[in-house]
N, C-alpha and C positions, 0 to 999 in steps of 0.2 A: 759339155762336161757333166750334164745331168745324169743321174744314175738310172739304170734300167734293171729291173729284176734282181736276181741274186739274193739280197736281203729284202724281205717284204716290209715296206714302210707302212706305218699306221696312217690311216686316212686323215691326216691333220695338216694344217698350214702352220709350219714351225718358223716363227720369226725371232726366236730367242738368240740365235747366233748364226754366223756363217760357218761354224764348225759342226753343224748338225747334218751336213750333207753326207750322202753315201757314195762310195767309189763308183766311178763310171765303168761301163763295159770294157773300155780300153785299159783302165787301171787294173781291173780284175784279171784280164788276159795277161797283162805284164807281170802281175804278181805270180801267176801260175808258171810263167815261162822264165822267171828271173834266174840268172846265174848267181850262185851263192858261194860264199866262203866265210871266213871268220873275221869279222870286223874288229875284233879285239886284238888281232895280231897283224901288225903292219908288214907289208912287203919290204924288201931291202931298199927300194926306191922311195919309201915313205908313204906309198899309197895304202888305202885300206885293203885288208886281206879279203874283203868281200867285193867282187868286181862290180856289182850293181851299186853298192854304196860309193865306190870309187868313181863310177860314172856320174852319179848324182852330184857328188861334191864337185867334180870338174865342170858339170853343166852350170851349177850355181856360180862357181868362181868365174866362169866365162861370161855369164849373164851380167854379173855385177862388176866385172873386170877387177877382181881382187886376186891376190896371189894364191890364196888357199881357202878351204872351206871344211867344215866338220859337221857331219850329220848328228842330229840330236833327237831324242824321243819327243820333245815338246818345246814350244816357245818359251815357256816359263823356265825350263831347265837351261835353254840356250842363254837367256838373260842372266840367270844365276851363275852359270859357268863364266860368262864374260866378266861379270862384276868381281867374282873371286879371282879370276886370272889377272885382272888389272889391279886389284886392291887388297892389301893385307887387312886383317881384322882390325877394326877400330878406325879405319880410314874414313874420311868424309867423302860423300858422293853428292854432287849437285844434281837434283832430280826434280821433275815437275811435281807440284803438290797434288795435281789431279791425274797424274800419269798412271797407267795400268801397273807399271813396275812398282811404284810406291804404294798404291792403294790395294792391289790384289796379289802381288808377288812378295809378300811381306817377309819371307824368310831371309831376304838380303839384309834387312834392317832389324832382325830379331837377334838379340844377344846370344841366344842359345844356338843359332845357326851360323850365318856368315858374320854377324856382329859388326856390320858397317853402320856408319852414322849418316843419316839423311840430312842434307841441307836443302830444304824445299824451296822451289822457285815458283812464282805465280805463272802457271801455264794454261789458264782458263781459255785463252784464245787458240790453244794448240801448240804454243811455243813460248818459252820464257823470253824476257827481254834481255838485251845486251847489258843494260844498266843493272838489272838484278843479278846477272851472272858476275859482273865486275865486283859488285858489293860482296857476293859470296866468296869470290877469290880473295878479296882483301881481308875478310873476317875469318874465313874457315879453311882456306887453302885446300880445296877439294882435290882428291886424287883422280877424279873422273867426272865427266859431264854426260848425263843421259838425256836423250831426246826421243820423241815418239812420232812416227809418221806412217799411216794416218793416226790421228789422236782420238782414241776411243771415247773418252769422256767429253771431248769437244765435238761430239756428234759426228765423229769420223772425218773431221776436216783434214784436208791434205795440204802439204806445203812444198814449195819448190826449193831446191838447194840455195837459190839466191836469197830466199827469205832467211835462211840460217847462216848466211855468209859472215855476218858480224860475230855471231857466236863462235863459229869455226875459227875465225881469225884470232879472237880473244883467247880461246882455249889453246890454240897452237902457240901463240906468243907466250902463254904462261906454262907451257909444257904439260898441259892437261889433255889426256886422250878423250875422244868422244865416242861413246857407244850409242848406236841407234837401234831402238826397238822398232823394227820394221815388220811387225806381224802382218800388217796389211800394206806393205810398201808397194806391191804391184798395183793395188787399188789406187795408191797415190800417183804412181807413174801414169796410169790411164787418165786420172782426173786432171792432172796438170799438163798432160801432153809431153811428158819427158820419157826418155829411155831409162830402163832400170839402173844402169851404171851411173847415170847423171845424178840419181838420188843417193847413190853411195858416196859420191865425191865429198871430201871433207871429213868423212868419218874414219875412225881407226878400227872399229869393229861394228858389225851390224848383224841383226838376226832377222830372218824372214820365216814365216810360218807357212807350211805346205797345206794346212787344213783350212785356213780361213780364206775364203774366196776361191782358192784353187781346187778344193774338193778332195784332196787326198785324205785317207783315213787317219793318218798320224804323221808326226814328224815336223822338224824345223831344221834350218841350216844356220850355223854360226860362221861368219866370214871375217877375214882379216888378213894380215900378212902372215908369212910362213912361220915366223917366230912366235907370233901370238897364238896361232892355231896349235903349234907344237906344245906350248905351255898350257893351252886349254884342254888338251887331250887327257892328261892325268886328272884334271879337275872334274871332267865329265865322269871318269871312272869313280872318283871319290864320292860324287853325288848320286851314284847308282845308274848312270846313263850309258855304261858300256854294254853294247849288245854283241851278239855273235852273228848268226846268219840273218843280218838285218836287211839284206837285199829284198826280202819279201815286203818290207815297208818302203825301202828306197825306190823300188820299181814304180810304185804309184806316184812317188814324188817326181820322177823323171817325166812321166806322162803329164803331170800337173805343170811342170815348168815348160814343157814342149807344147802345151796346149795353146788355144787361141785366147789371148788376153782380151779379145773383144767381148768375151762373155762378161768380163768385169764391168764394161761400160753398160751392158744390158742390166746388170745388177744395180748399177747407179741409176739408170733410167727407171727401174721399177721402184727404187726408193723414192724418187721424185714423184712417181705415180701415186705411191702411198701417201706422201705428204700432201699432194694436191687433193686427193680424195677425202682426206680427213680435215681439211681446212674448214673453218666456219662453224665447228662444233662449239656450243655455248660453254665457256669457261675453260676450254682446252687450248693450250698454246702448242702449236706444232713447231718444233725446232729443227732446223737443218743447219748444216755446216756452212761456213763462209765459202769453202771450196768443197761442195758436197760429194759424198761417195755413196756408201750403201747402208748408212745408219740414219734413222729418224728417231727423234725423241718426242714424246707427248708429255707435257707438263699438266697435271690434273689439279693443281692447287685451287683453281677457281671453280671446280665442279662439285665439290662436296662428296665426291666418291672416295671410298677407301680403296687404295691401290690393290691390296690383297684380294678384296672382293671382286674387283674388276678382272684381275688375272684369273681367278677361279671361274668367273662367269664366261670369260672368253674360252677357257679350256673346256668348259661344258659344251661349247659350240665348236670345238675342234680347231681353235686358233690359239697357239702358244706364244706368249710374250714373257718378258722378264722386266724386273724393276732394278735398275742400277743404283737408285737413290730414292729417298723419300719423295713421294708425289710424282714420280717420273716412271714412264714406261719406255722401254727401248725396243725398237723394231729393226731387224737386220735382214736385208735381202741377200739372196745367194742363188747358186746355179741350180738348185733343186726346186725352185719356184717357177711358176709360169705367170703370165699376165692374168689368167683366170684365178690363180691362187691369190694374187695381190688384190684383185677386184673383190673376191669373196671376203678376204680379210678386212677390207675397207667397209663392206656392208655389215659384217659382224661387229666390228669396232664401233661403227656409228650407232648400231642398234643398242649395244650395251651402254655406251657413253651418253646416249640420248635419254636413257631411263631416269 
């Protein structure tokens, strides 16, 4: 899936996210050859008017064994469309306190935008507890439960559907639909040894991102039953996500979904290589997930280093990282990195943090 040529990449090792990748040669060829139509105008049978978008949506629905799918410009938009489709303004949503949806996609809970009311659950381990959700049901009567797999803030930890079974049962019994933020759900499938559709079981809607891990230049997919997707379509338009000849983007998404998911296990191995190479640094705590994927955190509280100064020092040596929280660096591996890139990043990080 690694990119070759086309757009010249700066000679840097970029560990800020797995969304920094460039399209592969196969993606670029698919983009050039894509059949196009108008995705804003459905055909009489309900399919997208753009044949390549229709093909991508069908691929995704088949992969996750859901009745229907809808192409989205981004994962954030897919999540916002899902929440607005399920919930009227003012409704309560049970959501993890450290989830990406709550911390970073704040329009859902902003009174000027979707105006939903967040009922936050402790999800520091990557998943809320059944007891916390039961308490939220009793006190707040949420209209929706949101989960995240893999869980970004919990160092990319992955979980198996069996782990969430009590939550799914409780939500179903209460008549509360479950939306899954699965931006890196295929990473989770590889990490826990499940097939993608097994990770969709128990959800009423889910989102997967085509750019994270899979290497596509843009796009996400929202999945659910046919009625949900039909209700979501005008919400996508309302939020500015209706595209026309969108097959130029969808073509790369098809290549991404049809690609070798074994690359994701390589990304996970390289994250483990990073973590091992950075162990033993004075004052630095290397944090990996309970079920690790492609994210490593470095906690610098014991070093005396200023995180901003560390980021700048690393950038001056052509290694890019980011800080998701005070005193923390996040390192994310992806398909545009090699073992040599990882080893060089370890050497530069150790040199900067040893100072």
